[in-house]
C-alpha positions as CSV (number, residue, x, y, z in Angstrom):
1,M,-76.0,65.3,-126.0
2,V,-72.1,65.1,-125.7
3,F,-70.0,64.0,-128.6
4,A,-66.6,62.5,-127.9
5,R,-63.6,64.0,-129.6
6,K,-61.9,61.5,-131.9
7,E,-58.2,61.2,-132.7
8,G,-56.9,60.7,-136.1
9,G,-54.0,63.0,-137.1
10,G,-55.0,65.8,-139.4
11,R,-58.0,64.0,-140.8
12,P,-61.4,65.4,-140.0
13,Q,-63.6,63.2,-137.9
14,V,-67.4,63.4,-137.6
15,A,-68.6,62.4,-134.2
16,G,-72.3,62.9,-134.6
17,I,-75.1,64.6,-136.6
18,R,-78.4,66.1,-135.3
19,P,-81.0,65.3,-136.3
20,A,-80.4,61.9,-137.9
21,A,-82.7,62.7,-140.9
22,A,-83.6,65.6,-143.2
23,I,-85.3,66.5,-146.4
24,A,-84.2,69.0,-149.0
25,G,-83.9,72.4,-147.4
26,G,-83.4,70.9,-143.9
27,E,-80.2,71.3,-141.8
28,F,-77.7,69.0,-140.2
29,W,-75.7,70.1,-137.2
30,V,-72.4,68.3,-137.5
31,H,-70.1,67.8,-134.5
32,G,-66.6,66.4,-134.6
33,S,-63.0,67.5,-134.7
34,R,-60.3,68.8,-137.1
35,F,-62.8,70.2,-139.6
36,R,-60.3,72.9,-140.6
37,A,-56.6,72.1,-141.4
38,N,-54.1,74.3,-139.4
39,G,-56.8,76.9,-138.7
40,E,-57.5,77.5,-142.3
41,E,-61.0,78.7,-143.2
42,R,-61.7,76.3,-146.0
43,L,-64.3,73.7,-145.1
44,R,-66.4,71.7,-147.5
45,V,-69.2,69.2,-146.7
46,R,-70.6,66.6,-149.2
47,L,-73.6,64.4,-149.1
48,G,-72.6,61.7,-151.5
49,D,-71.3,63.5,-154.5
50,V,-73.4,66.7,-153.9
51,E,-71.9,69.6,-152.0
52,A,-74.0,70.8,-149.1
53,P,-74.2,74.6,-148.6
54,L,-72.3,75.6,-145.5
55,I,-74.3,77.9,-143.1
56,M,-71.5,78.1,-140.5
57,G,-68.4,76.1,-139.7
58,G,-65.6,75.9,-137.2
59,D,-63.0,73.3,-136.2
60,E,-65.5,71.1,-134.3
61,F,-68.9,72.2,-135.5
62,A,-70.7,72.9,-138.7
63,I,-74.3,73.6,-139.9
64,V,-75.1,72.5,-143.5
65,R,-78.2,72.7,-145.6
66,V,-79.4,69.6,-147.5
67,P,-79.5,70.6,-151.2
68,A,-82.1,69.5,-153.7
69,G,-80.8,66.4,-155.5
70,A,-78.9,64.9,-152.5
71,T,-80.0,61.3,-152.2
72,V,-77.0,59.5,-150.7
73,G,-76.9,59.7,-146.9
74,K,-73.1,59.6,-146.6
75,L,-71.8,62.9,-145.1
76,V,-68.1,63.8,-145.6
77,V,-66.3,66.8,-144.2
78,E,-63.3,67.9,-146.2
79,N,-60.5,70.4,-145.6
80,R,-57.4,71.2,-147.7
81,Q,-55.5,68.2,-146.4
82,A,-58.0,65.3,-146.0
83,S,-61.6,64.0,-145.9
84,S,-63.4,62.5,-143.0
85,P,-64.7,58.9,-143.2
86,P,-68.4,58.9,-144.4
87,Y,-70.9,59.4,-141.7
88,T,-74.3,57.8,-142.3
89,C,-77.4,60.0,-142.1
90,Q,-80.9,59.6,-143.5
91,L,-82.1,61.7,-146.4
92,G,-85.7,62.0,-147.6
93,I,-86.1,60.7,-151.1
94,P,-88.8,62.5,-153.2
95,I,-91.5,60.1,-154.3
96,A,-94.1,62.6,-155.7
97,E,-94.1,66.2,-156.7
98,N,-96.4,69.0,-157.9
99,L,-98.9,68.3,-155.2
100,H,-100.6,70.4,-152.5
101,P,-101.2,68.4,-149.3
102,V,-102.3,70.4,-146.2
103,A,-102.4,67.4,-143.8
104,N,-101.3,63.8,-143.4
105,P,-101.0,61.4,-146.2
106,V,-102.4,58.0,-145.4
107,V,-101.2,54.5,-146.2
108,D,-103.5,51.5,-146.8
109,S,-102.9,47.9,-145.8
110,H,-101.3,47.2,-149.3
111,G,-98.8,50.0,-148.9
112,N,-100.6,52.4,-151.3
113,I,-100.2,56.1,-150.3
114,Y,-103.0,58.7,-150.7
115,T,-102.5,62.4,-150.8
116,T,-104.3,65.5,-152.0
117,F,-104.1,68.5,-154.2
118,S,-106.0,70.8,-151.8
119,G,-105.7,74.2,-153.5
120,A,-106.7,77.6,-152.3
121,R,-110.2,77.9,-150.8
122,G,-112.7,77.7,-153.6
123,Q,-110.2,76.4,-156.1
124,K,-111.2,73.3,-158.0
125,A,-108.2,71.3,-159.1
126,P,-108.4,68.7,-162.0
127,V,-107.4,66.0,-159.5
128,S,-108.4,66.1,-155.8
129,V,-106.8,62.9,-154.4
130,Y,-103.9,61.0,-155.8
131,K,-102.9,57.3,-155.3
132,I,-99.2,56.3,-155.2
133,D,-98.6,52.6,-155.6
134,L,-95.7,50.5,-154.4
135,N,-93.6,51.5,-157.5
136,Y,-94.3,55.1,-156.6
137,D,-96.4,55.7,-159.7
138,L,-98.6,58.7,-159.1
139,K,-102.1,58.3,-160.4
140,P,-105.3,60.3,-160.2
141,F,-107.8,58.7,-157.8
142,V,-110.6,61.2,-157.0
143,N,-111.8,64.2,-159.1
144,D,-114.4,66.9,-158.5
145,L,-113.9,67.3,-154.8
146,M,-113.4,70.9,-153.8
147,N,-110.6,71.6,-151.3
148,P,-109.9,68.1,-150.0
149,T,-108.2,68.4,-146.6
150,G,-108.0,65.6,-144.1
151,L,-107.6,61.9,-145.0
152,A,-108.3,58.7,-143.0
153,I,-108.8,55.0,-143.6
154,D,-111.2,52.9,-141.6
155,R,-110.9,49.3,-140.5
156,E,-112.4,48.0,-143.8
157,G,-109.9,50.0,-145.9
158,M,-112.3,52.7,-147.0
159,L,-110.9,56.1,-147.6
160,F,-112.5,59.1,-146.1
161,V,-111.8,62.7,-147.1
162,S,-112.9,66.0,-145.5
163,S,-113.6,69.2,-147.5
164,R,-113.0,72.5,-145.8
165,Y,-115.0,74.1,-148.6
166,D,-118.4,72.6,-148.0
167,G,-118.0,71.0,-144.5
168,S,-118.7,67.5,-145.8
169,I,-117.0,64.2,-145.2
170,Y,-116.8,61.9,-148.3
171,Q,-116.4,58.1,-148.4
172,I,-114.3,56.8,-151.3
173,G,-114.6,53.3,-152.7
174,P,-111.7,51.2,-154.1
175,N,-112.6,52.4,-157.6
176,G,-112.5,56.1,-156.6
177,K,-116.3,56.4,-156.5
178,M,-117.3,59.1,-154.0
179,S,-120.4,59.4,-151.7
180,V,-121.3,61.8,-148.9
181,Y,-120.8,60.3,-145.5
182,A,-121.6,63.3,-143.3
183,E,-122.5,67.0,-143.7
184,G,-122.5,70.1,-141.7
185,M,-119.0,69.7,-140.1
186,G,-118.2,73.4,-140.3
187,V,-114.7,74.0,-141.7
188,A,-113.9,70.3,-141.8
189,T,-110.2,69.5,-141.6
190,G,-108.6,66.7,-139.6
191,L,-109.9,63.2,-139.6
192,A,-109.1,60.2,-137.4
193,F,-110.7,56.8,-136.5
194,D,-110.5,55.2,-133.1
195,G,-110.3,51.4,-132.4
196,E,-114.1,51.1,-132.2
197,G,-114.6,52.7,-135.7
198,N,-115.8,56.1,-134.5
199,L,-114.7,58.9,-136.8
200,Y,-113.5,62.2,-135.3
201,V,-113.7,65.4,-137.4
202,G,-112.0,68.6,-136.6
203,D,-113.9,71.8,-137.4
204,R,-111.1,74.4,-137.2
205,S,-113.5,77.0,-135.8
206,G,-113.3,75.2,-132.5
207,T,-115.3,71.9,-132.5
208,I,-114.4,68.3,-132.7
209,F,-117.2,66.1,-133.9
210,K,-117.6,62.4,-133.2
211,I,-119.5,60.2,-135.7
212,A,-120.5,56.7,-134.5
213,P,-120.2,53.9,-137.0
214,S,-123.9,53.4,-137.5
215,P,-125.5,53.2,-141.0
216,A,-127.2,56.2,-142.6
217,P,-129.7,57.8,-142.0
218,A,-129.4,56.8,-138.3
219,R,-125.7,57.8,-138.1
220,Q,-125.1,59.6,-134.8
221,I,-123.1,62.9,-134.9
222,F,-122.4,64.9,-131.7
223,V,-119.9,67.4,-130.4
224,F,-117.1,65.5,-128.7
225,A,-114.8,68.4,-127.6
226,T,-114.2,72.1,-128.0
227,I,-110.7,73.6,-128.5
228,E,-109.2,77.0,-129.3
229,P,-109.9,77.8,-133.0
230,S,-107.1,77.4,-135.5
231,I,-106.0,79.8,-138.3
232,S,-105.5,76.9,-140.7
233,A,-106.7,73.4,-139.7
234,Y,-107.1,70.9,-136.9
235,H,-104.9,67.8,-137.2
236,L,-106.0,64.6,-135.4
237,T,-104.6,61.2,-134.6
238,V,-105.6,58.5,-132.1
239,G,-102.9,57.1,-129.9
240,P,-102.3,53.5,-128.7
241,D,-103.9,54.7,-125.4
242,E,-107.1,55.4,-127.4
243,H,-106.9,59.1,-126.6
244,L,-107.3,61.7,-129.4
245,Y,-104.3,64.0,-130.0
246,V,-105.0,67.3,-131.6
247,T,-103.0,70.2,-133.0
248,G,-104.3,73.4,-134.5
249,P,-101.9,76.3,-135.3
250,T,-103.0,79.7,-133.9
251,T,-101.4,83.1,-134.2
252,S,-99.1,82.2,-131.3
253,S,-95.6,80.8,-131.9
254,F,-96.0,78.8,-128.7
255,D,-98.8,76.4,-129.6
256,C,-100.3,73.5,-127.8
257,L,-100.5,69.8,-128.5
258,Y,-103.8,68.6,-126.9
259,R,-104.7,65.1,-125.6
260,V,-108.5,64.3,-125.3
261,T,-109.8,61.4,-123.3
262,P,-112.4,59.0,-124.6
263,K,-114.9,61.1,-122.6
264,G,-114.0,64.3,-124.4
265,E,-112.0,65.9,-121.6
266,V,-109.3,68.1,-123.1
267,A,-105.8,68.6,-121.6
268,V,-102.6,70.2,-122.8
269,Y,-100.1,67.4,-123.6
270,Y,-97.3,69.9,-124.5
271,R,-97.1,73.6,-124.9
272,G,-94.3,75.3,-126.9
273,L,-94.4,74.0,-130.5
274,G,-94.2,76.3,-133.5
275,R,-97.1,75.8,-136.0
276,P,-97.8,72.1,-135.1
277,Q,-99.7,70.2,-137.9
278,G,-99.9,66.5,-138.9
279,M,-99.2,63.7,-136.5
280,A,-98.6,60.0,-136.4
281,F,-97.5,57.3,-133.9
282,D,-94.8,54.8,-134.7
283,A,-94.8,51.0,-133.9
284,Q,-93.1,51.8,-130.5
285,G,-95.9,54.2,-129.5
286,R,-93.9,57.4,-130.0
287,L,-95.7,60.5,-131.3
288,Y,-94.3,62.4,-134.3
289,V,-95.5,65.9,-135.0
290,A,-94.8,68.2,-138.0
291,A,-93.8,71.4,-136.2
292,S,-90.8,73.5,-135.1
293,T,-89.1,73.4,-131.8
294,G,-86.4,75.8,-130.6
295,G,-86.7,77.6,-133.9
296,R,-85.9,74.5,-136.0
297,K,-88.5,73.2,-138.4
298,G,-89.2,69.6,-139.2
299,I,-90.7,66.6,-137.4
300,V,-90.6,66.5,-133.6
301,R,-90.8,63.2,-131.7
302,F,-92.2,62.7,-128.2
303,G,-91.2,59.7,-126.1
304,P,-92.6,58.5,-122.8
305,D,-91.0,61.5,-121.0
306,Q,-93.1,63.9,-123.2
307,K,-90.0,65.9,-124.2
308,P,-89.7,67.0,-127.8
309,E,-86.8,65.9,-130.0
310,L,-86.3,67.1,-133.5
311,V,-85.8,63.9,-135.6
312,V,-86.3,65.2,-139.1
313,S,-85.2,68.6,-140.3
314,G,-87.0,70.3,-143.2
315,P,-89.2,73.2,-144.3
316,G,-92.8,73.3,-145.2
317,I,-93.7,69.9,-143.6
318,V,-97.5,69.6,-143.1
319,G,-98.0,65.9,-142.4
320,L,-96.6,62.4,-142.1
321,A,-97.5,58.7,-142.1
322,F,-95.8,55.5,-141.4
323,A,-95.6,52.8,-144.0
324,F,-94.1,49.3,-143.7
325,E,-90.8,48.7,-141.9
326,Q,-90.5,52.1,-140.3
327,A,-90.6,54.0,-143.6
328,L,-91.8,57.5,-142.8
329,I,-93.8,59.3,-145.6
330,V,-93.4,63.0,-145.2
331,A,-95.7,65.5,-146.8
332,T,-94.6,69.1,-147.6
333,T,-96.7,71.8,-149.2
334,N,-95.8,70.5,-152.6
335,A,-94.2,67.1,-152.4
336,L,-93.9,63.7,-150.7
337,Y,-90.7,62.1,-149.4
338,R,-89.8,58.7,-148.0
339,I,-87.3,58.4,-145.1
340,E,-86.1,55.1,-143.7
341,M,-86.2,55.8,-139.9
342,A,-84.1,53.9,-137.4
343,P,-86.1,51.9,-134.9
């Protein structure tokens, strides 16, 4: 990407920022001109009224870290003589804290968000699943579920939760009442529904199960695909092409994103992501993956050309989901953020 140099006397000018969005702890790479007055070293960057720590800075380039507490997406570069006009960027706004998600949150048809407190293996937390309403009020929704991991919502709006502790999949009613939907799923992690109502379950030891939408006890469960085992979890999503997309971090720093056909045929969609985790498709059919690329952590987007582009910068991101009007819900290891993404 080439940024044009802008004129304007001694006033700093911001020509562009990459990526366009970040959460606390993420980084913006800022390009422009006249960041330092007369070669002086002093350079200051603000996000709204909050100063952003400077990682490195020159006359035409700077890297800054988004500080906790920054909520105004107006970036300004200052030197001893002048300030740049504000440049608009997108910041993640915290909507819930003191959580422990390990995969995607999910959003129902009313805009309610569901997320987990997963805990260490064998740890029983007071609340297993939380519900966040449209006012961003965080309320307990499910208790007494050990190590909730993956979440998914079916066509009828029912919530499903996997437990990596006991290998079961639980169905949750609107009142939070829990029942066992399937058992014996190994180390059950990622969940995803296809357009026909089939539920896919990722057993991180190397198996993806497919559960047909038939009533119990006649519910059919069979092995759909096998993939390299993961050290943490499988993460699943179904694309607009009705193919299943799978990530599962390994000990490699050059991990794969897999694409599985409706017949269970596995192919590598992309190789080269660092610790890829939760995924989601936007309204335009573009795939977003919580991962790192080129050593930069955040959310990576794939367009039709299958080339990765970092679109959100930030540490500790484990999952994501789209809400109404291109709002991106981002889950880190202890919090949820909302980012208004450009179309």
